[in-house]
N, C-alpha and C positions, 0 to 999 in steps of 0.2 A: 879454257874451262867453260863448261856449259851449265846453265841453271838446271836443277833437277827438282822432281816432286818432293815436297816436304813431308808428306804423309809417312808416318812411321819413323822419322828421323829422331824424334825426341829432342831433349836438350843436350847439347854437346858440353864437353869439359870447358870450352871457351865461354859458352853462355853461362854456365854455372859459376865460372870464375868471375865474369863480369858482374853477375848478380851479387856474389859474395863480397866483392870489392866495394860495390855501391852501397849495399845494405849494411855492411859491417856486422860484427858479432856482438850480441848482448845476451848475457846469460840469464838476466832477470827481465820479466815482462815490463814493457813500457808503452806509453801512449805514443803513437806514430805522428802526432801533431794534428790529426783530424779525427781523433776519438777512437781509433782502432788499436786494441791491445796487440802487441807484437813481441816476439821473442826470437832468439837465435839470429838467423840471417833474414829477418823480415817475415817470418812465419806467423800466420794469423790463426792457425789451427794446430792443436796437438792431440793426437789420438782421436781425431774425428770431432773434436769439440773446439769452440772458440777459445783462444788464449784469454786467460783471466789475470787480473792484477795479482802479483805474487808468484806466478808460474816461473819456473826456472828450467833451463836446459843446459846440458854439458856441451862443450864445443864439438865433441864427436857426434853426439845425437843431433846437434844442429846441422852439421854437414850432411848427415844422412837425410834429415828432413828437407833440407834445401834441395838436394838432388831429386827427392821424391816430388816435392812441390814444383820444381822446374819442369820435370817430365810431364806432370799433370797439366800445367799451363801450356806446355808445348803441344800436347795432344788436343787440348781445347782450342788452341789457336789454329792448329792444322785443320780441325773439323770446320771451323768457321771460314777459313780462307779457301779451303777446297783445293782443287788440283792446280794451284798456281806454282809453276817452277820458280825456284829461288836459288841464288848462290848461298853457300853455307854461311858466309859472313853476314848476308842480309838476314837470314833466319836467326842467327845468334843475336843480332841486335833486336829483332822483333820479339824474341822470347824474353830477353832481359826487360824490354819495355812492358810487355804484357804481364810479366811477373810483378812489376811495380804498380801498374794501373789496374790489374785484374783482367781476366780473360773476357768477362762480360763487356766491360768498357772497350776493350780492344776490338772485340767482334762487332761492336756498333760504330766503330770509328770510320772517319773518312779515309784513313790509311788503309784499312781493310777493303773499303770500297774501291780504292785505286788499284790495289793488288788484284782484286777480282776482275776489274775492268781490263787487265792485261790479257784476259782470256777471250776477249772479243775477237772473233775470227777475221773481221774486216780491217783490223788495225795494220798499219805498216810497221815494219821493224823499228823505225825511228819513233813512231807514236807509242809503241809498246815500251821502248827504253825510256821515253819521257815519263810514262806512268810509273815505272819502277823508280826513277829518280825522284819523282814527286812523292811517292810513298815514303821513301827514306826521309825526305824533307819534312814530312808530317810529324816525324818524331820530335822535331824542334818545337812543336806547338804544345807539347805536353809538359809544361813547366809549372803548373799551378796545383796547389792543394789547399783545401780549406778556403778557397776564394782568393788566394794571393800567390804571386810568383815566388818560388823558393830558389835561392842560389844553388842549393844542392841538386835540385831537379834540373836547373839550367845546365849545370856541369855534366850531370848524368846523360841528359838528352844529347848534348854535344858529343859526348864520347860514343853513345849509341849510334848517332848519325855518322860519325867518322867510321865506326865499325861497319855500318850498313853500306856505305859507299866504297868499302874495300880498303880503307886506310887504317884499320884497327890492328 
């Protein structure tokens, strides 16, 4: 199997499933622990406006919103990564991660810088593979929210890392 360009791939069913499993469904808006109102499967916006306390969403609508949000995040991530070829399992892990941390943070990350560095024409194949492996390992660093390490994020990042290296 060969890595392929990610542009236009969107979020796969595997990525959406990963996200749904990690986020869990909640029909009523809640504080995500760092002051952001969230509903459904981690959605922070409904109908183009921020989620407010008291907002509700049905499971069916939450799944539709999750798929829409995951595709948007995938497009934003693809735009900032550029023409970096990836395996589908790597892409799925990165989309799940970016959904959780936000595409702006993902695009500013060392992980993204390492992926972009794989495009350096003077790299040997082994140097390029090292950068891909390092990018996957970067996922394990994203375990903090609100200034503290959270067990749920440690678990999620470990699962995303396992997915990224092809063990998912």
